[in-house]
C-alpha positions in Angstrom: 109.3 103.4 97.7 106.7 103.6 94.9 108.5 103.4 91.6 105.2 103.5 89.4 101.7 102.8 90.1 102.1 99.0 89.6 105.8 98.8 91.1 106.6 99.2 94.6 110.0 98.3 96.6 111.0 98.7 100.1 113.7 97.5 102.5 112.6 95.7 105.7 114.7 94.6 108.5 113.9 91.4 110.4 113.7 92.4 114.2 112.4 89.4 115.9 114.9 87.4 118.0 114.8 84.2 116.0 114.8 85.5 112.4 112.9 84.2 109.3 112.6 80.7 110.6 109.8 78.2 109.3 106.8 79.8 111.2 107.4 83.7 110.2 108.4 82.4 106.7 105.0 80.9 106.4 103.1 83.9 107.7 104.9 86.1 105.2 104.0 83.6 102.4 100.3 83.5 103.6 100.3 87.4 103.4 102.0 87.5 100.0 99.8 85.0 98.6 96.6 87.1 99.3 97.5 89.6 96.6 97.5 89.2 92.7 101.0 91.0 92.2 104.4 89.3 91.7 106.3 89.6 94.9 110.2 88.9 95.1 112.1 89.2 98.2 116.2 89.5 97.9 119.0 89.1 100.3 121.9 90.3 98.6 122.5 88.1 95.5 119.5 85.6 96.5 116.3 86.7 95.1 113.2 84.5 95.8 109.5 84.3 95.3 107.7 85.6 98.1 104.8 83.0 97.7 106.8 79.9 98.0 107.8 78.7 101.5 110.8 76.6 100.3 112.3 79.8 98.5 111.7 82.1 101.6 113.6 79.6 103.8 116.5 80.0 101.5 117.0 83.5 102.4 118.4 82.5 105.8 117.5 85.8 107.3 118.5 86.5 110.9 117.7 89.3 113.5 119.0 92.2 111.7 119.0 91.2 108.3 117.7 93.5 105.7 115.6 92.3 102.8 114.4 94.1 99.8 110.8 93.5 98.8 109.6 94.3 95.3 106.0 93.9 94.2 104.8 94.4 90.7 101.2 94.6 89.9 97.8 96.3 90.6 97.6 95.6 94.4 101.4 96.3 95.0 101.1 99.0 97.2 98.5 97.1 99.7 100.9 94.1 99.6 104.0 96.1 100.5 102.4 97.8 103.3 100.7 94.7 104.9 104.3 92.8 104.7 106.1 95.8 106.0 103.6 95.7 108.9 104.1 91.9 109.4 107.8 92.2 109.7 108.7 95.5 111.2 105.9 96.2 113.7 104.3 93.0 114.3 107.6 91.1 114.4 105.5 88.0 113.1 103.9 87.9 116.6 107.3 87.0 118.1 109.5 88.8 120.7 112.1 91.3 119.5 115.9 90.6 120.1 116.9 91.7 123.4 
């Protein structure tokens, strides 16, 4: 959802079998870090910086967890699109839950 030209927000679902463990969390951080915009990820009450591996692992997101990703800045749309593709289409390069 585009909230304005410089603010975008989406909900994504973790679909890979092992959830957001260290390797996929690092992939997420690597993609987020390519962009200038500020990116936050939340899982209920927990809100973290998408560019911090330590904070991303605090989400404890297992398969089926829905996360809200909010990006603010000039390249927010591109960041959101690439992060959504990584999580929901590429599944971090891991197998889906059977």
